[in-house]
TILOMAR-542692 format. One record per residue: x, z, y of N, C-alpha, C in turn. Coordinates in Angstrom, 3 decimals, always signed. Layout:
     n_c1     n_c3     n_c2    ca_c1    ca_c3    ca_c2     c_c1     c_c3     c_c2
        X        Z        Y        X        Z        Y        X        Z        Y
...
This chain:
     n_c1     n_c3     n_c2    ca_c1    ca_c3    ca_c2     c_c1     c_c3     c_c2
  -10.280   +8.449  -38.770  -10.317   +8.551  -37.317   -9.119   +7.832  -36.711
   -9.329   +7.258  -35.529   -8.253   +6.564  -34.850   -8.297   +6.863  -33.353
   -7.099   +6.937  -32.764   -6.970   +7.230  -31.346   -5.942   +6.288  -30.733
   -6.308   +5.640  -29.612   -5.375   +4.763  -28.897   -5.521   +5.005  -27.399
   -4.397   +5.308  -26.748   -4.424   +5.614  -25.313   -3.289   +4.880  -24.611
   -3.597   +4.255  -23.492   -2.576   +3.651  -22.630   -2.760   +4.134  -21.211
   -1.647   +4.529  -20.551   -1.764   +5.100  -19.208   -0.546   +4.709  -18.381
   -0.793   +4.344  -17.126   +0.287   +3.954  -16.217   +0.087   +4.624  -14.866
   +1.180   +5.179  -14.315   +1.159   +5.765  -12.976   +2.255   +5.109  -12.149
   +1.896   +4.663  -10.957   +2.863   +4.042  -10.047   +2.733   +4.691   -8.671
   +3.842   +5.250   -8.168   +3.856   +5.884   -6.848   +5.007   +5.292   -6.039
   +4.687   +4.730   -4.874   +5.711   +4.135   -4.026   +5.525   +4.590   -2.580
   +6.662   +4.807   -1.906   +6.613   +5.299   -0.526   +7.710   +4.621   +0.292
   +7.323   +4.145   +1.468   +8.301   +3.646   +2.440   +8.303   +4.596   +3.620
   +9.442   +5.229   +3.867   +9.603   +6.103   +5.027  +10.520   +5.412   +6.026
   +9.970   +5.005   +7.147  +10.733   +4.159   +8.056  +10.323   +4.418   +9.500
  +11.302   +4.674  +10.355  +11.105   +4.701  +11.800  +12.004   +3.626  +12.400
  +11.457   +2.824  +13.297  +12.232   +1.782  +13.961  +12.182   +2.056  +15.464
  +13.336   +2.396  +16.035  +13.405   +2.776  +17.442  +14.415   +1.900  +18.169
  +13.950   +1.251  +19.233  +14.852   +0.511  +20.128  +14.771   +1.217  +21.480
  +15.856   +1.909  +21.859  +15.806   +2.801  +23.013  +16.914   +2.476  +24.009
  +16.518   +2.359  +25.250  +17.483   +2.227  +26.351  +17.243   +3.400  +27.288
  +18.281   +4.221  +27.498  +18.134   +5.408  +28.331  +19.354   +5.567  +29.241
  +19.055   +5.638  +30.547  +20.100   +5.787  +31.555  +21.185   +4.720  +31.379
  +20.721   +3.488  +31.203  +21.653   +2.379  +30.975  +21.204   +1.151  +31.749
  +22.133   +0.221  +31.912  +21.854   -1.042  +32.597  +22.039   -2.190  +31.628
  +20.994   -3.023  +31.525  +21.073   -4.242  +30.734  +20.950   -5.417  +31.698
  +22.005   -6.203  +31.794  +22.012   -7.314  +32.739  +22.460   -8.588  +32.042
  +21.661   -9.638  +32.195  +21.998  -10.951  +31.643  +21.841  -11.970  +32.767
  +22.895  -12.198  +33.551  +22.791  -13.075  +34.730  +22.315  -14.486  +34.412
  +22.594  -14.970  +33.185  +22.185  -16.332  +32.837  +21.271  -16.369  +31.611
  +20.743  -15.206  +31.187  +19.948  -15.187  +29.958  +18.758  -14.246  +30.029
  +18.116  -14.080  +28.898  +16.960  -13.194  +28.763  +17.405  -11.782  +28.399
  +16.538  -10.814  +28.688  +16.759   -9.434  +28.259  +15.600   -9.054  +27.336
  +15.951   -8.570  +26.152  +14.921   -8.248  +25.169  +15.238   -6.922  +24.493
  +14.252   -6.010  +24.493  +14.342   -4.741  +23.768  +13.245   -4.783  +22.704
  +13.641   -4.862  +21.434  +12.683   -5.130  +20.357  +12.796   -4.110  +19.234
  +11.644   -3.554  +18.834  +11.532   -2.729  +17.627  +10.568   -3.444  +16.685
  +11.058   -3.858  +15.525  +10.281   -4.699  +14.618  +10.310   -4.100  +13.214
   +9.147   -3.732  +12.683   +9.037   -3.162  +11.333   +8.313   -4.144  +10.426
   +8.923   -4.447   +9.285   +8.349   -5.438   +8.361   +8.366   -4.928   +6.926
   +8.141   -3.644   +6.715   +8.157   -3.099   +5.355   +7.057   -3.684   +4.489
   +7.320   -3.793   +3.178   +6.326   -4.364   +2.254   +6.384   -3.639   +0.919
   +5.218   -3.314   +0.394   +5.093   -2.735   -0.947   +4.259   -3.678   -1.805
   +4.785   -4.008   -2.989   +4.046   -4.777   -3.993   +3.991   -3.941   -5.258
   +2.800   -3.523   -5.651   +2.639   -2.649   -6.813   +1.649   -3.256   -7.791
   +2.036   -3.273   -9.073   +1.166   -3.771  -10.144   +1.184   -2.755  -11.284
   +0.018   -2.269  -11.658   -0.086   -1.328  -12.770   -1.062   -1.838  -13.815
   -0.624   -1.865  -15.060   -1.459   -2.381  -16.152   -1.366   -1.426  -17.345
   -2.506   -1.129  -17.974   -2.519   -0.296  -19.185   -3.566   -0.836  -20.139
   -3.304   -0.722  -21.448   -4.283   -1.192  -22.424   -4.254   -0.320  -23.672
   -5.402   -0.054  -24.256   -5.471   +0.729  -25.483   -6.467   +0.097  -26.444
   -6.172   +0.106  -27.739   -7.073   -0.521  -28.707   -7.074   +0.273  -29.997
   -8.240   +0.514  -30.546   -8.366   +1.157  -31.858   -9.370   +0.341  -32.672
   -8.917   -0.275  -33.739   -9.777   -1.153  -34.540   -9.706   -0.712  -35.995
  -10.845   -0.575  -36.643  -10.879   -0.147  -38.038  -11.644   -1.181  -38.850
  -11.081   -1.559  -39.973  -11.765   -2.508  -40.842  -12.072   -1.874  -42.183
  -12.996   -2.437  -42.889  -13.333   -1.904  -44.198  -14.157   -0.637  -44.088
  -14.024   +0.230  -45.069  -14.821   +1.455  -45.137  -14.134   +2.557  -44.351
  -14.930   +3.275  -43.537  -14.429   +4.457  -42.862  -15.238   +5.650  -43.326
  -14.695   +6.818  -43.186  -15.379   +8.025  -43.655  -16.595   +8.301  -42.785
  -17.615   +8.964  -43.351  -18.838   +9.211  -42.587  -18.587   +9.991  -41.302
  -17.622  +10.868  -41.296  -17.342  +11.674  -40.108  -16.258  +11.088  -39.245
  -15.838   +9.888  -39.528  -14.745   +9.300  -38.776  -15.167   +8.905  -37.366
  -14.164   +8.763  -36.501  -14.450   +8.351  -35.129  -13.324   +7.463  -34.627
  -13.663   +6.713  -33.599  -12.710   +5.811  -32.955  -12.720   +6.092  -31.451
  -11.533   +6.197  -30.866  -11.448   +6.366  -29.414  -10.310   +5.523  -28.861
  -10.618   +4.792  -27.783   -9.594   +4.044  -27.063   -9.744   +4.335  -25.579
   -8.632   +4.689  -24.954   -8.667   +5.002  -23.532   -7.530   +4.315  -22.800
   -7.793   +3.869  -21.573   -6.767   +3.233  -20.751   -6.987   +3.637  -19.297
   -5.900   +3.962  -18.608   -6.026   +4.367  -17.215   -4.823   +3.931  -16.394
   -5.078   +3.580  -15.162   -4.016   +3.193  -14.223   -4.259   +3.892  -12.895
   -3.218   +4.506  -12.366   -3.263   +5.091  -11.028   -2.078   +4.544  -10.242
   -2.345   +3.953   -9.095   -1.269   +3.480   -8.233   -1.494   +4.029   -6.828
   -0.458   +4.681   -6.288   -0.518   +5.307   -4.969   +0.615   +4.743   -4.121
   +0.273   +4.160   -2.992   +1.268   +3.507   -2.137   +1.083   +3.982   -0.695
   +2.174   +4.426   -0.087   +2.106   +4.994   +1.255   +3.252   +4.468   +2.104
   +2.937   +4.120   +3.335   +3.953   +3.770   +4.327   +3.833   +4.757   +5.470
   +4.918   +5.485   +5.722   +4.909   +6.480   +6.789   +6.242   +6.504   +7.502
   +6.603   +7.690   +7.969   +7.849   +7.836   +8.701   +8.985   +8.327   +7.840
  +10.186   +8.305   +8.377  +11.356   +8.739   +7.617  +11.390  +10.252   +7.434
  +10.665  +10.983   +8.282  +10.689  +12.445   +8.184   +9.282  +13.035   +8.097
   +8.291  +12.228   +7.780   +6.933  +12.743   +7.693   +5.937  +11.631   +7.460
   +4.635  +11.980   +7.411   +3.613  +10.980   +7.088   +3.380   +9.959   +8.186
   +3.722  +10.265   +9.429   +3.482   +9.342  +10.522   +4.767   +8.679  +10.988
   +4.844   +7.351  +10.856   +6.037   +6.620  +11.265   +5.979   +6.215  +12.729
   +7.130   +5.902  +13.301   +7.217   +5.514  +14.705   +7.925   +4.173  +14.830
   +7.237   +3.238  +15.484   +7.824   +1.952  +15.841   +7.786   +1.895  +17.365
   +8.935   +2.074  +18.012   +8.935   +2.264  +19.458  +10.049   +1.471  +20.129
   +9.678   +0.805  +21.221  +10.644   +0.174  +22.119  +10.476   +0.840  +23.479
  +11.490   +1.552  +23.941  +11.356   +2.336  +25.166  +12.564   +2.136  +26.073
  +12.281   +2.100  +27.344  +13.331   +2.044  +28.363  +13.045   +3.153  +29.370
  +14.006   +4.058  +29.568  +13.829   +5.201  +30.451  +15.023   +5.339  +31.378
  +14.741   +5.479  +32.663  +15.812   +5.654  +33.666  +16.854   +4.553  +33.536
  +16.399   +3.318  +33.384  +17.330   +2.208  +33.190  +17.194   +1.126  +34.239
  +18.025   +0.112  +34.083  +17.988   -1.058  +34.940  +18.017   -2.292  +34.046
  +17.007   -3.172  +34.210  +16.934   -4.403  +33.436  +16.971   -5.582  +34.396
  +17.898   -6.517  +34.150  +18.036   -7.671  +35.033  +18.251   -8.923  +34.202
  +17.426   -9.948  +34.448  +17.588  -11.222  +33.745  +17.932  -12.316  +34.748
  +18.397  -13.468  +34.212  +18.822  -14.577  +35.065  +17.652  -15.374  +35.624
  +18.003  -16.345  +36.423  +16.999  -17.197  +37.048  +16.191  -17.946  +35.981
  +14.871  -17.808  +36.066  +14.004  -18.470  +35.101  +13.999  -17.815  +33.726
  +14.620  -16.662  +33.607  +14.716  -15.967  +32.316  +13.796  -14.762  +32.299
  +13.436  -14.324  +31.069  +12.410  -13.293  +30.902  +13.012  -11.928  +30.574
  +12.183  -10.918  +30.783  +12.468   -9.562  +30.313  +11.309   -9.140  +29.416
  +11.656   -8.675  +28.217  +10.618   -8.320  +27.240  +10.959   -6.990  +26.578
   +9.983   -6.090  +26.581  +10.071   -4.829  +25.838   +8.924   -4.862  +24.836
   +9.258   -4.873  +23.533   +8.226   -5.179  +22.535   +8.411   -4.341  +21.270
   +7.280   -3.855  +20.736   +7.251   -3.152  +19.448   +6.214   -3.832  +18.560
   +6.602   -4.129  +17.319   +5.733   -4.873  +16.396   +5.779   -4.221  +15.013
   +4.616   -4.058  +14.410   +4.532   -3.557  +13.027   +3.726   -4.538  +12.192
   +4.380   -5.183  +11.230   +3.694   -6.127  +10.327   +3.805   -5.654   +8.874
   +3.757   -4.349   +8.685   +3.847   -3.767   +7.351   +2.682   -4.226   +6.473
   +2.941   -4.379   +5.170   +1.867   -4.780   +4.257   +1.997   -4.072   +2.914
   +0.849   -3.840   +2.298   +0.774   -3.296   +0.935   -0.121   -4.210   +0.110
   +0.367   -4.601   -1.053   -0.438   -5.357   -2.005   -0.416   -4.601   -3.334
   -1.562   -4.093   -3.757   -1.629   -3.256   -4.959   -2.695   -3.769   -5.909
   -2.336   -3.902   -7.174   -3.260   -4.341   -8.219   -3.197   -3.365   -9.384
   -4.349   -2.844   -9.778   -4.418   -1.896  -10.892   -5.466   -2.375  -11.884
   -5.075   -2.469  -13.150   -6.007   -2.920  -14.183   -5.873   -2.106  -15.449
   -6.982   -1.705  -16.045   -6.975   -0.933  -17.288   -8.001   -1.524  -18.248
   -7.682   -1.542  -19.535   -8.610   -2.078  -20.529   -8.563   -1.209  -21.783
   -9.705   -0.930  -22.368   -9.761   -0.137  -23.606  -10.744   -0.790  -24.573
  -10.378   -0.861  -25.832  -11.241   -1.480  -26.847  -11.257   -0.605  -28.091
  -12.440   -0.227  -28.562  -12.559   +0.542  -29.811  -13.636   -0.114  -30.667
  -13.279   -0.512  -31.870  -14.232   -1.185  -32.755  -14.236   -0.449  -34.089
  -15.384   -0.002  -34.518  -15.500   +0.677  -35.811  -16.593   -0.018  -36.620
  -16.431   -0.078  -37.944  -17.433   -0.710  -38.797  -17.883   +0.252  -39.889
  -18.980   -0.085  -40.507  -19.522   +0.669  -41.630  -19.933   +2.078  -41.215
  -19.256   +3.119  -41.668  -19.781   +4.475  -41.581  -19.184   +5.332  -40.460
  -18.491   +4.778  -39.546  -17.936   +5.588  -38.462  -19.059   +6.242  -37.663
  -18.924   +7.550  -37.386  -20.002   +8.263  -36.719  -20.011   +8.044  -35.221
  -18.854   +7.756  -34.603  -18.804   +7.585  -33.147  -17.678   +6.635  -32.775
  -17.964   +5.781  -31.814  -16.966   +4.858  -31.270  -17.017   +4.962  -29.748
  -15.910   +5.326  -29.143  -15.874   +5.563  -27.695  -14.724   +4.783  -27.080
  -15.009   +4.103  -25.973  -13.974   +3.402  -25.216  -14.135   +3.747  -23.740
  -13.023   +4.066  -23.083  -13.063   +4.428  -21.667  -11.896   +3.778  -20.937
  -12.197   +3.138  -19.811  -11.150   +2.523  -18.999  -11.382   +2.829  -17.528
  -10.315   +3.180  -16.824  -10.440   +3.528  -15.408   -9.208   +3.058  -14.643
   -9.422   +2.589  -13.411   -8.322   +2.148  -12.553   -8.557   +2.672  -11.142
   -7.508   +3.231  -10.549   -7.587   +3.799   -9.203   -6.413   +3.287   -8.379
   -6.695   +2.817   -7.173   -5.650   +2.368   -6.249   -5.875   +3.040   -4.898
   -4.866   +3.768   -4.429   -4.942   +4.436   -3.129   -3.782   +3.963   -2.260
   -4.092   +3.498   -1.060   -3.072   +2.905   -0.196   -3.254   +3.385   +1.241
   -2.138   +3.723   +1.883   -2.194   +4.194   +3.256   -1.024   +3.651   +4.062
   -1.321   +3.232   +5.285   -0.285   +2.890   +6.262   -0.596   +3.681   +7.520
   +0.314   +4.569   +7.903   +0.101   +5.415   +9.075   +1.364   +5.383   +9.938
   +1.300   +4.587  +11.006   +2.430   +4.507  +11.918   +1.943   +4.250  +13.335
   +2.669   +4.777  +14.301   +2.358   +4.505  +15.700   +3.286   +3.412  +16.217
   +2.747   +2.556  +17.079   +3.504   +1.437  +17.636   +3.409   +1.520  +19.158
   +4.558   +1.680  +19.821   +4.537   +1.876  +21.270   +5.662   +1.103  +21.942
   +5.355   +0.588  +23.135   +6.353   -0.048  +23.998   +6.141   +0.491  +25.404
   +7.188   +1.079  +25.995   +7.034   +1.714  +27.302   +8.272   +1.517  +28.163
   +8.040   +1.542  +29.470   +9.131   +1.648  +30.443   +8.796   +2.799  +31.379
   +9.814   +3.559  +31.772   +9.596   +4.719  +32.630  +10.783   +4.887  +33.576
  +10.466   +5.000  +34.866  +11.496   +5.200  +35.889  +12.616   +4.173  +35.736
  +12.202   +2.927  +35.608  +13.148   +1.837  +35.342  +13.007   +0.741  +36.405
  +14.139   +0.232  +36.842  +14.155   -0.885  +37.786  +14.231   -2.190  +37.009
  +13.260   -3.068  +37.253  +13.179   -4.330  +36.520  +13.284   -5.485  +37.511
  +14.302   -6.312  +37.315  +14.486   -7.490  +38.163  +14.568   -8.715  +37.256
  +13.547   -9.553  +37.330  +13.464  -10.686  +36.403  +13.366  -11.994  +37.161
  +14.086  -13.004  +36.652  +13.960  -14.339  +37.214  +12.785  -15.098  +36.645
  +12.082  -14.486  +35.678  +10.920  -15.121  +35.055   +9.831  -14.093  +34.820
   +9.228  -14.106  +33.643   +8.136  -13.188  +33.323   +8.664  -11.856  +32.812
   +7.827  -10.827  +32.940   +8.112   -9.492  +32.410   +6.954   -9.103  +31.493
   +7.262   -8.671  +30.281   +6.199   -8.256  +29.353   +6.605   -6.974  +28.635
   +5.650   -6.074  +28.513   +5.803   -4.835  +27.751   +4.621   -4.778  +26.788
   +4.864   -4.993  +25.506   +3.761   -5.131  +24.545   +4.021   -4.346  +23.272
   +2.931   -3.890  +22.663   +2.972   -3.234  +21.352   +1.844   -3.794  +20.512
   +2.135   -4.162  +19.277   +1.104   -4.723  +18.402   +1.283   -4.213  +16.981
   +0.171   -3.853  +16.371   +0.178   -3.420  +14.974   -0.766   -4.283  +14.171
   -0.239   -4.950  +13.167   -1.068   -5.817  +12.321   -0.855   -5.470  +10.854
   -0.814   -4.171  +10.558   -0.633   -3.724   +9.172   -1.766   -4.245   +8.296
   -1.427   -4.605   +7.062   -2.404   -5.228   +6.155   -2.320   -4.597   +4.774
   -3.480   -4.313   +4.194   -3.561   -3.763   +2.837   -4.482   -4.642   +1.997
   -3.982   -5.047   +0.831   -4.792   -5.781   -0.147   -4.767   -5.002   -1.452
   -5.927   -4.616   -1.965   -5.981   -3.793   -3.176   -7.069   -4.295   -4.120
   -6.727   -4.338   -5.406   -7.679   -4.714   -6.455   -7.569   -3.680   -7.577
   -8.699   -3.094   -7.959   -8.727   -2.126   -9.058   -9.811   -2.537  -10.048
   -9.437   -2.664  -11.312  -10.372   -3.125  -12.342  -10.265   -2.224  -13.574
  -11.381   -1.719  -14.051  -11.425   -0.952  -15.292  -12.370   -1.609  -16.284
  -11.934   -1.836  -17.500  -12.744   -2.543  -18.509  -12.723   -1.746  -19.807
  -13.866   -1.598  -20.443  -13.905   -0.926  -21.748  -14.936   -1.610  -22.637
  -14.667   -1.632  -23.949  -15.584   -2.242  -24.919  -15.669   -1.320  -26.129
  -16.852   -1.000  -26.569  -17.030   -0.185  -27.775  -18.049   -0.871  -28.676
  -17.695   -1.065  -29.947  -18.586   -1.731  -30.903  -18.651   -0.881  -32.164
  -19.856   -0.589  -32.633  -20.008   +0.197  -33.858  -21.135   -0.410  -34.696
  -21.011   -0.328  -36.007  -22.049   -0.870  -36.890  -22.513   +0.208  -37.858
  -23.527   -0.105  -38.615  -24.086   +0.764  -39.662  -24.540   +2.098  -39.099
  -25.201   +2.063  -37.946  -25.826   +3.269  -37.422  -24.906   +4.178  -36.637
  -23.662   +3.871  -36.497  -22.755   +4.723  -35.731  -23.031   +4.617  -34.242
  -22.761   +5.706  -33.519  -22.967   +5.702  -32.076  -21.804   +5.002  -31.390
  -22.111   +4.281  -30.313  -21.087   +3.577  -29.541  -21.259   +3.910  -28.069
  -20.170   +4.298  -27.435  -20.184   +4.649  -26.011  -19.056   +3.912  -25.315
  -19.366   +3.242  -24.205  -18.350   +2.542  -23.414  -18.441   +3.023  -21.972
  -17.315   +3.465  -21.438  -17.252   +3.962  -20.071  -16.175   +3.202  -19.316
  -16.475   +2.776  -18.107  -15.465   +2.109  -17.290  -15.691   +2.444  -15.826
  -14.621   +2.457  -15.079  -14.736   +2.746  -13.662  -13.513   +2.267  -12.912
  -13.707   +1.951  -11.649  -12.590   +1.565  -10.799  -12.868   +2.023   -9.375
  -11.810   +2.377   -8.688  -11.976   +2.836   -7.313  -10.742   +2.512   -6.501
  -10.968   +2.242   -5.243   -9.845   +1.934   -4.355  -10.100   +2.485   -2.970
   -9.050   +2.985   -2.342   -9.168   +3.438   -0.962   -7.982   +2.885   -0.191
   -8.225   +2.511   +1.057   -7.132   +2.006   +1.875   -7.313   +2.452   +3.316
   -6.213   +2.862   +3.906   -6.201   +3.280   +5.298   -5.058   +2.569   +5.997
   -5.393   +1.718   +6.944   -4.385   +1.065   +7.772   -4.658   +1.506   +9.205
   -3.843   +2.428   +9.705   -4.122   +3.029  +10.997   -2.942   +2.935  +11.938
   -2.578   +1.716  +12.354   -1.520   +1.598  +13.355   -2.055   +1.991  +14.731
   -1.358   +2.895  +15.401   -1.740   +3.329  +16.741   -0.864   +2.574  +17.728
   -1.386   +1.478  +18.261   -0.590   +0.637  +19.170   -0.923   +0.986  +20.608
   +0.129   +1.188  +21.383   -0.098   +1.486  +22.780   +1.155   +1.307  +23.600
């Protein structure tokens, strides 16, 4: 009898809040632009690989068996520094913003977070002659989540601009995931052969921009 198992687990988490806040303050640039910016650019790159092989040559006992198993689990999450929901916010409250002639005022929040996850598993079991059972199983799972709110606001604020005024929030979070499970089972001389493989992936990119 022979047994071969390979298994990999990868767990990664980015906890990040990006806050650009002006409160009860005056920002004045008589000859320039005024910009309040919250910019999040977190990135996760995860690769998980596992392999198992059980190979028997020559004569094996009538009751002998071969098993090879391989599995990969990768879990990647982007959230906040103190919880599952992150905050990307540019806010001005009870303030005064003044830019120069022909100059702009911009309040902006941007989230360009990305996750790239690849999970691969392979299992091979080969038995010859009298082996009674040959089993190979391979499975790969990739779970990825990005949960953050993106907001840009002004409240009770005096804005005097020599050019354009913009208040914008944009979320362009991106998830790329590949999960592959491969298994091969070969048996001769009347032995049973079973090969099982599976792969699954889930991804949630839910930026709440407003």
